[in-house]
N, CA and C of each residue as an Amber inpcrd file, in Angstrom:
protein
   615
 -15.6580000  31.6870000   9.8170000 -16.1420000  30.5870000  10.6450000
 -14.9680000  29.9400000  11.3500000 -15.2520000  29.1660000  12.3900000
 -14.1740000  28.5290000  13.1370000 -14.5330000  27.0690000  13.4180000
 -13.5170000  26.2040000  13.3110000 -13.6910000  24.8110000  13.6850000
 -13.0790000  24.5960000  15.0590000 -13.6430000  23.6760000  15.8250000
 -12.9640000  23.2660000  17.0350000 -11.6410000  22.6270000  16.6340000
 -10.6020000  22.8800000  17.4490000  -9.2710000  22.4090000  17.0780000
  -9.2500000  20.9100000  16.8290000  -9.9730000  20.1480000  17.6660000
  -9.9820000  18.7030000  17.5110000 -11.3370000  18.2040000  16.9950000
 -11.9420000  18.9660000  16.1030000 -13.2040000  18.5300000  15.5030000
 -13.0230000  17.1230000  14.9270000 -13.8850000  16.2090000  15.3370000
 -13.6850000  14.7940000  14.9720000 -13.7470000  14.5680000  13.4650000
 -14.5520000  15.3530000  12.7690000 -14.6340000  15.1730000  11.3250000
 -13.3660000  15.6640000  10.6270000 -12.8010000  16.7600000  11.1320000
 -11.5510000  17.2410000  10.5590000 -10.4220000  16.2510000  10.7970000
 -10.4320000  15.6150000  11.9690000  -9.4230000  14.5930000  12.2740000
  -9.5710000  13.4090000  11.3100000 -10.7910000  12.9600000  11.0970000
 -11.0150000  11.8250000  10.1970000 -10.6660000  12.1750000   8.7540000
 -11.0440000  13.3690000   8.3130000 -10.6990000  13.7890000   6.9460000
  -9.1920000  13.9040000   6.7780000  -8.5170000  14.3920000   7.8090000
  -7.0470000  14.4750000   7.7690000  -6.4250000  13.0840000   7.7250000
  -7.0140000  12.1490000   8.4600000  -6.5150000  10.7680000   8.4150000
  -6.6600000  10.1730000   7.0180000  -7.7970000  10.4540000   6.3810000
  -8.0170000   9.9490000   5.0200000  -7.0060000  10.5580000   4.0560000
  -6.8220000  11.8820000   4.1180000  -5.9000000  12.5350000   3.1770000
  -4.4630000  12.0870000   3.4180000  -4.0890000  11.8900000   4.6840000
  -2.7250000  11.4340000   4.9960000  -2.4820000  10.0320000   4.4550000
  -3.4650000   9.1540000   4.6340000  -3.3270000   7.7960000   4.1060000
  -3.3540000   7.7710000   2.5820000  -4.1570000   8.6510000   1.9950000
  -4.1700000   8.7590000   0.5370000  -2.8060000   9.2000000   0.0250000
  -2.2190000  10.1880000   0.6880000  -0.8940000  10.6610000   0.2880000
   0.1460000   9.5570000   0.4330000   0.1220000   8.8690000   1.5600000
   1.0960000   7.7990000   1.8010000   0.9580000   6.6850000   0.7640000
  -0.2790000   6.2960000   0.4760000  -0.5050000   5.2180000  -0.4900000
  -0.1130000   5.6320000  -1.9010000  -0.3560000   6.8860000  -2.2430000
   0.0150000   7.3790000  -3.5810000   1.5280000   7.4430000  -3.7230000
   2.2140000   7.8640000  -2.6670000   3.6790000   7.8690000  -2.7020000
   4.2080000   6.4470000  -2.8620000   3.5980000   5.4990000  -2.1600000
   4.0010000   4.0940000  -2.2990000   3.7730000   3.6240000  -3.7270000
   2.5860000   3.9250000  -4.2670000   2.2490000   3.5190000  -5.6330000
   3.2620000   4.0830000  -6.6290000   3.6550000   5.3330000  -6.4220000
   4.5620000   6.0200000  -7.3440000   5.9980000   5.5120000  -7.2320000
   6.4260000   5.2280000  -6.0140000   7.8460000   4.9810000  -5.7710000
   8.2240000   3.5090000  -5.6790000   7.2490000   2.6070000  -5.5700000
   7.5750000   1.1830000  -5.4360000   8.2360000   0.6760000  -6.7140000
   9.3340000  -0.0300000  -6.5460000  10.0940000  -0.5320000  -7.6960000
   9.6990000  -1.9790000  -7.9910000   9.0390000  -2.1630000  -9.1240000
   8.6600000  -3.5020000  -9.5580000   9.8170000  -4.1150000 -10.3320000
  10.3430000  -5.2280000  -9.8230000  11.4690000  -5.8730000 -10.4950000
  11.0460000  -7.1380000 -11.2380000  10.0560000  -7.8220000 -10.7160000
   9.5960000  -9.0550000 -11.3480000   8.1140000  -9.2700000 -11.0150000
   7.5610000 -10.3420000 -11.5780000   6.1310000 -10.6060000 -11.4280000
   5.7550000 -10.8350000  -9.9640000   6.6350000 -11.4510000  -9.1900000
   6.3160000 -11.7130000  -7.7890000   6.1490000 -10.4150000  -6.9970000
   6.8540000  -9.3430000  -7.4240000   6.6970000  -8.0470000  -6.7630000
   5.2910000  -7.4820000  -6.9440000   4.6390000  -7.8660000  -8.0470000
   3.3010000  -7.3410000  -8.3240000   2.3090000  -7.7380000  -7.2430000
   2.4460000  -8.9580000  -6.7090000   1.5340000  -9.4210000  -5.6570000
   1.7320000  -8.6020000  -4.3840000   2.9840000  -8.3490000  -4.0170000
   3.2820000  -7.5210000  -2.8460000   2.7180000  -6.1210000  -3.0370000
   2.9570000  -5.5650000  -4.2240000   2.4910000  -4.2230000  -4.5840000
   0.9730000  -4.1320000  -4.4830000   0.2930000  -5.0840000  -5.0910000
  -1.1750000  -5.0750000  -5.1180000  -1.7510000  -5.2630000  -3.7160000
  -1.1670000  -6.1660000  -2.9400000  -1.6740000  -6.4210000  -1.5870000
  -1.4760000  -5.2130000  -0.6740000  -0.3500000  -4.5230000  -0.8260000
  -0.1000000  -3.3310000  -0.0110000  -1.1100000  -2.2330000  -0.3520000
  -1.3890000  -2.0440000  -1.6490000  -2.3790000  -1.0510000  -2.0510000
  -3.7650000  -1.4250000  -1.5180000  -4.0590000  -2.7230000  -1.4780000
  -5.3420000  -3.1710000  -0.9150000  -5.3970000  -2.8540000   0.5760000
  -4.2840000  -3.0080000   1.2710000  -4.2420000  -2.6710000   2.7000000
  -4.5400000  -1.1880000   2.9180000  -3.9100000  -0.3370000   2.0940000
  -4.1740000   1.1020000   2.1950000  -5.6570000   1.3890000   1.9450000
  -6.2000000   0.7550000   0.9330000  -7.6000000   0.9950000   0.5670000
  -8.5390000   0.5660000   1.6910000  -8.2190000  -0.5520000   2.3400000
  -9.0310000  -1.0360000   3.4570000  -8.9710000  -0.0750000   4.6390000
  -7.7910000   0.4730000   4.9120000  -7.6330000   1.4410000   6.0030000
  -8.4930000   2.6720000   5.7750000  -8.4580000   3.2080000   4.5620000
  -9.2550000   4.3920000   4.2620000 -10.7500000   4.0700000   4.2900000
 -11.1280000   2.8870000   3.8440000 -12.5350000   2.4830000   3.9490000
 -13.0020000   2.5320000   5.4020000 -12.1250000   2.1220000   6.3190000
 -12.4560000   2.1510000   7.7460000 -12.7100000   3.5800000   8.2120000
 -11.8580000   4.5030000   7.7660000 -12.0510000   5.9150000   8.1320000
 -13.3630000   6.4530000   7.5640000 -13.6810000   6.0770000   6.3320000
 -14.9360000   6.5440000   5.7170000 -16.1320000   6.0100000   6.5070000
 -16.0730000   4.7490000   6.9130000 -17.1600000   4.1880000   7.7290000
 -17.2850000   4.9460000   9.0490000 -16.1560000   5.3490000   9.6300000
 -16.1910000   6.1400000  10.8670000 -16.8620000   7.4920000  10.6240000
 -16.5580000   8.1030000   9.4760000 -17.1990000   9.3780000   9.1280000
 -18.7140000   9.2020000   9.0690000 -19.1540000   8.1540000   8.3930000
 -20.5940000   7.8990000   8.2580000 -21.2350000   7.6840000   9.6300000
 -20.5900000   6.8870000  10.4830000 -21.1210000   6.6300000  11.8280000
 -21.2170000   7.9300000  12.6340000 -20.1440000   8.7280000  12.5790000
 -20.1410000   9.9780000  13.3430000 -21.1910000  10.9540000  12.8170000
 -21.3810000  10.9750000  11.5060000 -22.4110000  11.8470000  10.9310000
 -23.8060000  11.4320000  11.4020000 -24.0070000  10.1270000  11.4910000
 -25.3030000   9.6370000  11.9600000 -25.5600000  10.0130000  13.4160000
 -24.4820000  10.1060000  14.1910000 -24.6130000  10.3900000  15.6260000
 -24.5700000  11.8830000  15.9570000 -24.0360000  12.6880000  15.0230000
 -23.8100000  14.1060000  15.3250000 -25.1030000  14.9140000  15.2470000
 -25.2500000  15.8270000  16.1850000 -26.4140000  16.7300000  16.1690000
 -26.1150000  17.9540000  15.3060000 -24.8890000  18.5170000  15.4650000
 -24.4670000  19.6900000  14.7040000 -23.0760000  19.3940000  14.1280000
 -22.8590000  19.8000000  12.8720000 -21.5280000  19.6750000  12.2640000
 -21.0390000  21.0610000  11.8480000 -19.7240000  21.2130000  11.8110000
 -19.1230000  22.5190000  11.5140000 -19.3400000  22.9260000  10.0460000
 -19.2960000  21.9510000   9.1440000 -19.6840000  22.1870000   7.7530000
 -20.7850000  21.1870000   7.4130000 -21.4870000  21.3980000   6.3230000
 -22.6650000  20.5930000   6.0280000 -22.3280000  19.1100000   5.9200000
 -23.2350000  18.2990000   6.4100000 -23.0200000  16.8520000   6.4620000
 -22.6810000  16.2700000   5.0870000 -23.4520000  16.7040000   4.0790000
 -23.2350000  16.1180000   2.7570000 -21.8670000  16.4820000   2.2010000
 -21.3380000  17.6500000   2.5900000 -20.0070000  18.0450000   2.1150000
 -18.9040000  17.2370000   2.8070000 -19.0870000  16.9790000   4.0930000
 -18.1320000  16.1200000   4.8070000 -18.1110000  14.7320000   4.1760000
 -19.3000000  14.1870000   3.9480000 -19.3920000  12.8370000   3.3840000
 -18.8240000  12.7850000   1.9750000 -19.1750000  13.7810000   1.1400000
 -18.6900000  13.7800000  -0.2360000 -17.1720000  13.9230000  -0.2910000
 -16.6050000  14.7380000   0.5890000 -15.1460000  14.8930000   0.6120000
 -14.4780000  13.5790000   0.9980000 -15.0170000  12.9080000   2.0070000
 -14.4620000  11.6210000   2.4260000 -14.5630000  10.5840000   1.3100000
 -15.7360000  10.4910000   0.6950000 -15.9520000   9.4840000  -0.3470000
 -15.1220000   9.7870000  -1.5890000 -14.9960000  11.0650000  -1.9570000
 -14.2370000  11.4010000  -3.1680000 -12.7480000  11.1210000  -2.9800000
 -12.2170000  11.3400000  -1.7730000 -10.8210000  10.9590000  -1.5230000
 -10.6640000   9.4410000  -1.5550000 -11.6540000   8.7390000  -1.0090000
 -11.6400000   7.2740000  -1.0410000 -11.6650000   6.7630000  -2.4830000
 -12.4160000   7.4430000  -3.3480000 -12.4860000   7.0380000  -4.7590000
 -11.1120000   7.1130000  -5.4320000 -10.3140000   8.1230000  -5.0730000
  -8.9670000   8.2380000  -5.6410000  -8.1530000   6.9960000  -5.2950000
  -8.1890000   6.6150000  -4.0240000  -7.4280000   5.4340000  -3.6010000
  -7.9950000   4.1560000  -4.1990000  -9.3190000   4.0720000  -4.3000000
  -9.9370000   2.9030000  -4.9470000  -9.4180000   2.7520000  -6.3780000
  -9.2920000   3.8840000  -7.0820000  -8.8060000   3.8420000  -8.4580000
  -7.3680000   3.3700000  -8.5480000  -6.5320000   3.8470000  -7.6500000
  -5.1220000   3.4200000  -7.6360000  -5.0140000   1.9410000  -7.2710000
  -5.8090000   1.5110000  -6.3100000  -5.8040000   0.0930000  -5.9300000
  -6.2670000  -0.7690000  -7.0940000  -7.2830000  -0.2800000  -7.8240000
  -7.7540000  -1.0000000  -9.0000000  -6.6960000  -1.0940000 -10.0820000
  -5.9170000  -0.0340000 -10.2430000  -4.8400000  -0.0400000 -11.2330000
  -3.7580000  -1.0320000 -10.8250000  -3.4210000  -1.0720000  -9.5410000
  -2.4340000  -2.0390000  -9.0510000  -2.9090000  -3.4690000  -9.3210000
  -4.2090000  -3.7010000  -9.1300000  -4.7720000  -5.0240000  -9.3950000
  -4.6780000  -5.3810000 -10.8760000  -4.9010000  -4.3900000 -11.7450000
  -4.7710000  -4.6310000 -13.1880000  -3.3350000  -4.9800000 -13.5660000
  -2.3830000  -4.2540000 -13.0000000  -0.9740000  -4.5350000 -13.2940000
  -0.6120000  -5.9630000 -12.8900000  -1.1370000  -6.3900000 -11.7340000
  -0.8730000  -7.7730000 -11.3160000  -1.5830000  -8.7690000 -12.2300000
  -2.8280000  -8.4790000 -12.5700000  -3.5970000  -9.3770000 -13.4190000
  -2.9220000  -9.5840000 -14.7730000  -2.3740000  -8.4950000 -15.3240000
  -1.7670000  -8.5570000 -16.6520000  -0.2580000  -8.7870000 -16.6010000
   0.3030000  -8.9550000 -15.3980000   1.7430000  -9.2100000 -15.2090000
   2.6080000  -8.1370000 -15.8670000   2.2090000  -6.8820000 -15.6810000
   2.9630000  -5.7550000 -16.2350000   3.8680000  -5.2000000 -15.1410000
   5.1680000  -5.3180000 -15.3310000   6.1290000  -4.8770000 -14.3130000
   6.8600000  -3.5870000 -14.6870000   6.6810000  -3.1230000 -15.9170000
   7.3790000  -1.9190000 -16.3650000   6.3690000  -0.8680000 -16.8190000
   6.4270000   0.3030000 -16.2060000   5.5490000   1.4040000 -16.6050000
   6.1390000   2.1160000 -17.8150000   5.3170000   2.3840000 -18.8210000
   5.8120000   3.1390000 -19.9720000   5.7560000   4.6370000 -19.6570000
   6.2140000   5.4460000 -20.6070000   6.2970000   6.8950000 -20.3700000
   4.9350000   7.5120000 -20.0690000   3.8930000   7.0070000 -20.7160000
   2.5550000   7.5690000 -20.4950000   2.0700000   7.2600000 -19.0790000
   2.2790000   6.0370000 -18.6240000   1.8990000   5.6800000 -17.2520000
   2.6450000   6.5570000 -16.2440000   3.9310000   6.7700000 -16.4900000
   4.7340000   7.5930000 -15.5810000   4.2040000   9.0280000 -15.5280000
   3.7950000   9.5560000 -16.6780000   3.2360000  10.9130000 -16.7100000
   1.9250000  10.9830000 -15.9350000   1.0680000   9.9800000 -16.1300000
  -0.1820000   9.9150000 -15.3680000   0.0970000   9.9070000 -13.8690000
   0.9900000   9.0120000 -13.4670000   1.2400000   8.8100000 -12.0370000
   1.8700000  10.0530000 -11.4120000   2.7570000  10.7120000 -12.1400000
   3.3550000  11.9540000 -11.6260000   2.2800000  13.0170000 -11.3910000
   1.3640000  13.1380000 -12.3390000   0.2890000  14.1290000 -12.2080000
  -0.6540000  13.7670000 -11.0580000  -0.9500000  12.4820000 -10.9140000
  -1.8260000  12.0360000  -9.8330000  -1.1660000  12.2670000  -8.4760000
   0.1250000  11.9470000  -8.3840000   0.8340000  12.1780000  -7.1250000
   0.8220000  13.6580000  -6.7590000   1.0700000  14.5050000  -7.7520000
   1.0340000  15.9550000  -7.5040000  -0.3590000  16.3930000  -7.0450000
  -1.3970000  15.8340000  -7.6660000  -2.7770000  16.1730000  -7.2840000
  -3.0680000  15.7640000  -5.8450000  -2.6380000  14.5760000  -5.4770000
  -2.8900000  14.0780000  -4.1280000  -2.1520000  14.9230000  -3.0920000
  -0.9570000  15.3800000  -3.4230000  -0.2410000  16.2700000  -2.5090000
  -0.9940000  17.5920000  -2.3430000  -1.6080000  18.0680000  -3.4190000
  -2.4360000  19.2820000  -3.3220000  -3.6740000  19.0220000  -2.4560000
  -4.2660000  17.8470000  -2.6070000  -5.4210000  17.4810000  -1.7810000
  -5.0360000  17.4750000  -0.3050000  -3.8990000  16.8730000   0.0040000
  -3.4590000  16.7940000   1.3980000  -3.2190000  18.1880000   1.9860000
  -2.6180000  19.0680000   1.1930000  -2.4060000  20.4500000   1.6530000
  -3.7500000  21.1490000   1.8950000  -4.6870000  20.9360000   0.9740000
  -5.9920000  21.5900000   1.0900000  -6.7530000  21.1100000   2.3190000
  -6.7060000  19.8090000   2.5910000  -7.3950000  19.2800000   3.7690000
  -6.7310000  19.8040000   5.0460000  -5.4130000  19.9760000   5.0130000
  -4.7270000  20.5890000   6.1480000  -5.2030000  22.0130000   6.3910000
  -5.3990000  22.7580000   5.3280000  -5.9270000  24.1260000   5.4460000
  -7.3550000  24.1230000   5.9740000  -8.1500000  23.1400000   5.5260000
  -9.5230000  23.0210000   6.0140000  -9.5240000  22.7750000   7.5220000
  -8.6530000  21.8950000   7.9790000  -8.5710000  21.5900000   9.4060000
  -8.1010000  22.7950000  10.2160000  -7.2970000  23.6580000   9.5780000
  -6.7530000  24.8330000  10.2690000  -7.5440000  26.1080000   9.9860000
  -8.7650000  25.9360000   9.4520000  -9.7180000  27.0370000   9.2720000
  -9.2740000  28.0680000   8.2340000  -8.3800000  27.6890000   7.3200000
  -7.8660000  28.6300000   6.3270000  -8.5370000  28.3620000   4.9800000
  -9.8360000  28.5710000   4.9440000 -10.6170000  28.2070000   3.7600000
 -10.2270000  28.9560000   2.4890000 -10.0270000  30.2840000   2.5300000
  -9.7210000  30.9850000   1.2730000  -8.4510000  30.4750000   0.5810000
  -7.5060000  29.9650000   1.3580000  -6.2470000  29.5000000   0.7810000
  -6.3890000  28.1600000   0.0580000  -7.5170000  27.4960000   0.2720000
  -7.7250000  26.1880000  -0.3600000  -7.8790000  26.3140000  -1.8700000
  -8.4290000  27.4470000  -2.3260000  -8.7940000  27.5730000  -3.7340000
  -7.6010000  27.3550000  -4.6760000  -6.4480000  27.8790000  -4.3200000
  -5.2840000  27.7260000  -5.2100000  -4.9160000  26.2540000  -5.4010000
  -5.1200000  25.4500000  -4.3710000  -4.8230000  24.0160000  -4.4860000
  -5.8690000  23.3210000  -5.3550000  -7.1200000  23.7460000  -5.2280000
  -8.1720000  23.1860000  -6.0750000  -7.9060000  23.4920000  -7.5510000
  -7.4420000  24.6960000  -7.8260000  -7.1290000  25.0860000  -9.2070000
  -5.9890000  24.2400000  -9.7670000  -4.9750000  24.0040000  -8.9530000
  -3.8380000  23.1750000  -9.3970000  -4.2910000  21.7540000  -9.7130000
  -5.1780000  21.2180000  -8.8880000  -5.6930000  19.8640000  -9.1340000
  -6.4330000  19.8050000 -10.4660000  -7.2300000  20.8270000 -10.7530000
  -7.9730000  20.8610000 -12.0170000  -7.0320000  20.9880000 -13.2170000
  -5.9720000  21.7600000 -13.0540000  -4.9710000  21.8780000 -14.1210000
  -4.3000000  20.5330000 -14.3910000  -3.9950000  19.8170000 -13.3270000
  -3.3530000  18.5020000 -13.4700000  -4.3020000  17.5060000 -14.1240000
  -5.5930000  17.6020000 -13.8160000  -6.5690000  16.7150000 -14.4590000
  -6.6440000  16.9980000 -15.9480000  -6.5490000  18.2780000 -16.3100000
  -6.5430000  18.6490000 -17.7250000  -5.3240000  18.0650000 -18.4370000
  -4.1880000  18.0890000 -17.7580000  -2.9860000  17.4630000 -18.3170000
  -3.2120000  15.9730000 -18.5640000  -3.9090000  15.3230000 -17.6310000
  -4.1710000  13.8870000 -17.7750000  -5.1150000  13.5970000 -18.9390000
  -6.0460000  14.5100000 -19.2080000  -6.8920000  14.3620000 -20.4030000
  -6.0210000  14.3100000 -21.6560000  -5.0360000  15.1990000 -21.7330000
  -4.1350000  15.2300000 -22.8920000  -3.2710000  13.9800000 -22.9550000
  -2.7980000  13.5280000 -21.7880000  -1.9800000  12.3120000 -21.7550000
  -2.7820000  11.1220000 -22.2570000  -4.0650000  11.0590000 -21.8670000
  -4.9020000   9.9390000 -22.3160000  -5.0330000   9.9380000 -23.8300000
  -5.3010000  11.0990000 -24.4010000  -5.4340000  11.1690000 -25.8660000
  -4.1340000  10.7520000 -26.5480000  -3.0040000  11.2560000 -26.0440000
  -1.7140000  10.9180000 -26.6360000  -1.3990000   9.4250000 -26.4910000
  -1.7130000   8.8890000 -25.3130000  -1.3690000   7.4880000 -25.0470000
  -2.1630000   6.5390000 -25.9360000  -3.4460000   6.8150000 -26.1050000
  -4.2680000   5.9210000 -26.9240000  -3.9220000   6.0660000 -28.4080000
  -3.6440000   7.2800000 -28.8330000  -3.2050000   7.4780000 -30.2140000
  -1.9240000   6.7010000 -30.4840000  -0.9700000   6.8130000 -29.5630000
   0.2950000   6.0930000 -29.7230000   0.0840000   4.5840000 -29.7040000
  -0.8150000   4.1450000 -28.8410000  -1.0820000   2.7100000 -28.7110000
  -1.5880000   2.1190000 -30.0200000  -2.5480000   2.7940000 -30.6280000
  -3.1190000   2.2630000 -31.8730000  -2.1920000   2.4580000 -33.0710000
  -1.2740000   3.4170000 -32.9720000  -0.3350000   3.6390000 -34.0690000
   0.8620000   2.6900000 -34.0410000   1.1970000   2.1870000 -32.8530000
   2.4430000   1.4230000 -32.7220000   2.2510000  -0.0350000 -32.3240000
   1.2120000  -0.3410000 -31.5580000   1.0410000  -1.7130000 -31.0700000
   0.3190000  -2.5810000 -32.1020000   0.7290000  -3.8280000 -32.1770000
   0.1220000  -4.7680000 -33.1270000  -0.7080000  -5.8410000 -32.4270000
  -0.3240000  -6.1900000 -31.2310000  -0.9980000  -7.2550000 -30.4930000
  -2.3040000  -6.7210000 -29.8810000  -3.4610000  -7.2610000 -30.2720000
  -4.7270000  -6.7350000 -29.7620000  -4.8730000  -6.8990000 -28.2420000
  -4.3150000  -7.9590000 -27.6810000  -4.3950000  -8.1480000 -26.2230000
  -3.5960000  -7.0720000 -25.5110000  -2.4130000  -6.7710000 -26.0260000
  -1.5820000  -5.6900000 -25.4830000  -2.3600000  -4.3730000 -25.5150000
  -3.0110000  -4.0990000 -26.6400000  -3.7790000  -2.8570000 -26.7990000
  -4.8960000  -2.7890000 -25.7520000  -5.6280000  -3.8800000 -25.5870000
  -6.7280000  -3.9160000 -24.6250000  -6.2180000  -3.6580000 -23.2070000
  -5.1290000  -4.3200000 -22.8530000  -4.5970000  -4.1980000 -21.4950000
  -4.1060000  -2.7850000 -21.2010000  -3.3080000  -2.2440000 -22.1010000
  -2.7310000  -0.9250000 -21.8540000  -3.7770000   0.1740000 -21.9380000
  -4.7390000   0.0230000 -22.8230000  -5.8220000   1.0110000 -22.9130000
  -6.6070000   1.0480000 -21.6010000  -6.8470000  -0.1170000 -21.0220000
  -7.5910000  -0.1700000 -19.7560000  -6.8050000   0.5080000 -18.6310000
  -5.5080000   0.2970000 -18.6070000  -4.6770000   0.9210000 -17.5680000
  -4.6500000   2.4390000 -17.7530000  -4.4570000   2.9010000 -18.9840000
  -4.4700000   4.3520000 -19.2350000  -5.7960000   4.9660000 -18.7840000
  -6.8910000   4.3250000 -19.1520000  -8.2090000   4.8790000 -18.8170000
  -8.4630000   4.8420000 -17.3060000  -7.9570000   3.8080000 -16.6450000
  -8.0950000   3.7270000 -15.1820000  -7.3360000   4.8630000 -14.5150000
  -6.1400000   5.1530000 -14.9850000  -5.3470000   6.2420000 -14.4120000
  -6.0090000   7.5980000 -14.6750000  -6.5990000   7.7630000 -15.8500000
  -7.2920000   9.0200000 -16.1320000  -8.5290000   9.1590000 -15.2470000
  -9.1790000   8.0320000 -14.9540000 -10.3090000   8.0570000 -14.0180000
  -9.8570000   8.5500000 -12.6380000  -8.6700000   8.1210000 -12.2120000
  -8.1420000   8.5620000 -10.9150000  -7.9740000  10.0820000 -10.9170000
  -7.4570000  10.6150000 -12.0200000  -7.3280000  12.0760000 -12.1330000
  -8.6910000  12.7560000 -12.0590000  -9.7080000  12.1430000 -12.6510000
 -11.0750000  12.6790000 -12.5610000 -11.5600000  12.6820000 -11.1120000
 -11.2390000  11.6180000 -10.3750000 -11.6390000  11.5520000  -8.9590000
 -10.9650000  12.6690000  -8.1630000  -9.7050000  12.9530000  -8.5000000
  -9.0080000  14.0630000  -7.8500000  -9.7320000  15.3810000  -8.1270000
 -10.2110000  15.5460000  -9.3410000 -10.9480000  16.7620000  -9.6800000
 -12.2550000  16.8530000  -8.8980000 -12.9030000  15.7190000  -8.6510000
 -14.1110000  15.7120000  -7.8300000 -13.7990000  16.2010000  -6.4190000
 -12.6470000  15.7990000  -5.8860000 -12.2190000  16.2990000  -4.5810000
 -12.0770000  17.8210000  -4.6410000 -11.4340000  18.3140000  -5.6990000
 -11.2440000  19.7640000  -5.8550000 -12.5910000  20.4820000  -5.9180000
 -13.5390000  19.9280000  -6.6730000 -14.8710000  20.5350000  -6.7770000
 -15.5650000  20.5710000  -5.4150000 -15.4140000  19.5090000  -4.6560000
 -16.0240000  19.4470000  -3.3210000 -15.4090000  20.4920000  -2.4000000
 -14.0940000  20.6300000  -2.4630000 -13.4110000  21.6490000  -1.6460000
 -13.9010000  23.0470000  -2.0110000 -14.0890000  23.3060000  -3.3020000
 -14.5700000  24.6170000  -3.7210000 -15.9970000  24.8700000  -3.2340000
 -16.8070000  23.8280000  -3.2110000 -18.1670000  23.9610000  -2.6820000
 -18.1360000  24.3230000  -1.1980000 -17.2320000  23.6830000  -0.4590000
 -17.0990000  23.9830000   0.9680000 -16.6590000  25.4220000   1.1690000
 -15.7220000  25.8860000   0.3480000 -15.2640000  27.2880000   0.4510000
 -16.4510000  28.2260000   0.2110000 -17.1890000  27.9610000  -0.8470000
 -18.3060000  28.8280000  -1.2330000 -19.3430000  28.9260000  -0.1080000
 -19.6210000  27.8140000   0.5460000 -20.6500000  27.7830000   1.5770000
 -20.1910000  28.3560000   2.9130000 -18.8620000  28.3170000   3.1840000
 -18.4040000  28.5840000   4.5410000 -17.4210000  29.7350000   4.6920000
 -16.8240000  30.2070000   3.5920000 -15.7900000  31.2340000   3.7240000
 -16.3920000  32.5740000   4.1450000
């Protein structure tokens, strides 16, 4: 199958994946030095999330107006929404860090974030391949995303086990458990993107 070079849906999906990648890199690389940095961090992530929401709304509007689409409407919408969910999860995690005044990521958080960043980079590559009509090559990126999600499942189990074995303060336990689970949810959202990409390959390759 072939897409028009400037297919409007491919452009919008590419915009979403590019913004997701940029926001994830910011989330990963921003250096929190004190509590005041948390507000800047959280507000910037909210800005990214708002930008992607705008692109998703554009996708919905264009789908409503389009007579024919290059791939099925529900797959375009699901891909847009599932990428948006990844950013929503990261923005939610940033909000939790600000709410709980946590400025230092522990080893488990760092492992989660590294895996999520790697997953998002795979998503961005896959969406680039989709835009360039190279559907069969997408599968390897989808597989990598699923492998990274599996790693995050293990990190979650290890992190919660360590939390209950070492932490004494119940408030600390509640806060960190929520952050770990939020990050694992983000990895799950990445896997949903991978599943959607595989569905598109199956229907269109």
